C-alpha positions as CSV (number, residue, x, y, z in Angstrom):
1,M,-13.9,-3.1,-16.4
2,S,-16.6,-3.9,-18.9
3,A,-20.0,-5.3,-18.0
4,I,-19.5,-8.4,-20.1
5,S,-16.3,-10.3,-19.4
6,E,-14.6,-12.9,-21.6
7,C,-14.1,-16.5,-20.8
8,V,-10.4,-16.9,-19.8
9,L,-10.2,-20.3,-21.4
10,C,-11.6,-19.7,-24.9
11,G,-12.3,-16.0,-25.2
12,C,-16.1,-16.2,-25.7
13,D,-18.5,-14.1,-23.7
14,A,-18.4,-15.4,-20.1
15,T,-21.7,-16.6,-18.6
16,G,-20.5,-17.4,-15.1
17,K,-17.6,-18.3,-12.9
18,A,-16.0,-21.6,-12.1
19,K,-13.2,-22.8,-9.9
20,V,-10.5,-24.2,-12.3
21,E,-7.3,-25.6,-10.8
22,G,-8.1,-23.8,-7.6
23,V,-8.7,-20.4,-9.1
24,V,-12.1,-18.7,-9.6
25,V,-12.3,-17.5,-13.2
26,D,-14.9,-16.2,-15.7
27,V,-16.0,-19.0,-18.1
28,C,-18.6,-19.6,-20.8
29,D,-21.1,-22.5,-20.6
30,R,-18.8,-24.8,-22.7
31,C,-15.7,-24.2,-20.5
32,S,-17.4,-24.5,-17.2
33,R,-17.0,-28.3,-17.4
34,F,-13.3,-27.9,-16.9
35,G,-13.8,-26.8,-13.4
36,Q,-16.4,-26.6,-10.6
37,P,-19.2,-24.1,-11.5
38,I,-19.8,-21.5,-8.9
39,K,-23.4,-20.3,-8.5
40,N,-23.3,-17.2,-6.3
41,I,-20.3,-15.2,-5.4
42,E,-20.5,-12.6,-2.7
43,Y,-18.1,-9.7,-2.9
44,K,-17.2,-7.5,0.1
45,I,-16.9,-3.9,-0.9
46,R,-14.9,-1.7,1.3
47,K,-15.7,2.0,1.4
48,R,-13.3,4.6,2.5
49,K,-14.4,8.0,3.6
50,I,-12.2,10.8,2.3
51,S,-13.5,14.3,2.1
52,S,-13.6,16.0,-1.3
53,S,-11.0,18.6,-0.3
54,L,-8.5,15.8,0.4
55,D,-9.2,14.2,-3.0
56,E,-8.0,17.4,-4.7
57,S,-4.6,17.5,-3.0
58,V,-1.5,15.4,-2.9
59,L,1.4,15.1,-0.5
60,A,4.1,17.8,-1.1
61,K,7.4,16.4,-2.4
62,D,9.3,17.9,0.5
63,F,6.8,17.1,3.2
64,H,9.4,15.2,5.2
65,A,11.7,18.2,5.3
66,N,8.8,20.4,6.4
67,V,8.0,18.1,9.3
68,R,11.6,18.0,10.4
69,H,11.9,21.8,10.2
70,A,8.6,22.3,12.1
71,R,9.7,19.8,14.8
72,E,13.2,21.4,15.2
73,K,11.6,24.9,15.3
74,K,9.5,23.8,18.3
75,G,12.6,22.3,19.9
76,L,11.3,18.7,20.0
77,T,13.1,15.5,19.4
78,Q,11.6,12.7,17.3
79,E,10.7,10.8,20.5
80,E,9.0,13.8,22.1
81,L,7.0,14.5,18.9
82,A,6.0,10.8,18.7
83,K,4.7,10.9,22.3
84,K,2.7,14.1,21.7
85,L,1.1,12.6,18.6
86,S,0.6,9.2,20.3
87,E,2.7,7.6,17.6
88,K,5.8,5.3,17.7
89,H,9.2,6.9,17.4
90,S,9.9,4.7,14.4
91,V,6.9,6.2,12.6
92,I,8.2,9.7,13.0
93,K,11.7,8.6,12.0
94,R,10.4,6.9,8.8
95,L,8.2,9.9,8.1
96,E,11.2,12.3,8.2
97,E,13.1,9.9,5.9
98,G,10.4,10.3,3.2
99,W,8.0,7.5,4.0
100,K,4.5,8.4,2.8
101,P,2.3,8.3,5.9
102,P,-1.5,7.5,5.9
103,M,-3.8,10.5,5.6
104,N,-4.9,10.5,9.2
105,L,-1.3,11.0,10.3
106,I,-0.8,13.8,7.8
107,L,-3.9,15.5,9.2
108,K,-2.7,15.0,12.8
109,I,0.8,16.5,12.0
110,E,-0.8,19.5,10.0
111,K,-3.0,20.3,13.0
112,F,-0.3,19.9,15.6
113,F,2.2,22.2,13.8
114,G,-0.3,24.4,12.0
115,I,1.4,23.7,8.6
116,N,0.2,22.3,5.3
117,L,1.9,19.2,4.0
118,R,-0.3,18.9,0.9
119,E,-0.4,20.6,-2.5
120,D,-3.4,21.2,-4.6
121,V,-3.7,19.2,-7.8
122,V,-3.8,21.3,-10.9
123,D,-6.0,19.7,-13.6
124,M,-4.3,20.3,-16.9
125,T,-6.1,19.4,-20.1
126,V,-4.0,19.1,-23.3
127,E,-5.9,19.2,-26.5
128,S,-4.5,17.5,-29.6
129,E,-5.7,16.2,-32.9
130,L,-5.6,12.7,-31.4
131,D,-8.5,13.6,-29.1
132,S,-10.9,13.3,-32.0
133,K,-9.9,9.8,-33.0
134,K,-9.0,6.6,-31.2
135,L,-5.4,6.0,-30.4
136,T,-3.7,3.0,-32.0
137,I,-0.4,1.3,-31.3
138,G,0.9,2.9,-34.5
139,D,0.4,6.3,-33.1
140,V,2.6,5.4,-30.1
141,V,5.4,3.1,-31.5
142,D,8.0,4.1,-34.0
143,I,8.6,1.2,-36.4
144,K,12.1,0.9,-37.7
């Protein structure tokens, strides 16, 4: 998002915000008369803590099969596993059906079974002659 935003009504550089038709939007001085100018807006910013090692990994495509295999190898039912992990049975059932669980549950399962459900992300850089110039719509679309 750029530092200077555009007025949503006329397209000029926005100088503030106003409530227009019940919606808070960026407006310029001229267009602020169409709504109720808003002086100060406080935004709540939520921060999430995720370690850097988790940022570089993604959930494996077959994670659900790995969980089912590890559970069956230990001779546990879905209900028993849910109880041992302090989770609901429905969570384990959905997990084994391919539902993507939150990271804290992934870590809990990995620790319980001693398995890895994540894969490292490989950063691939592709160089092309387009890197040196800006991409335009003509570079992407074939015109008939």
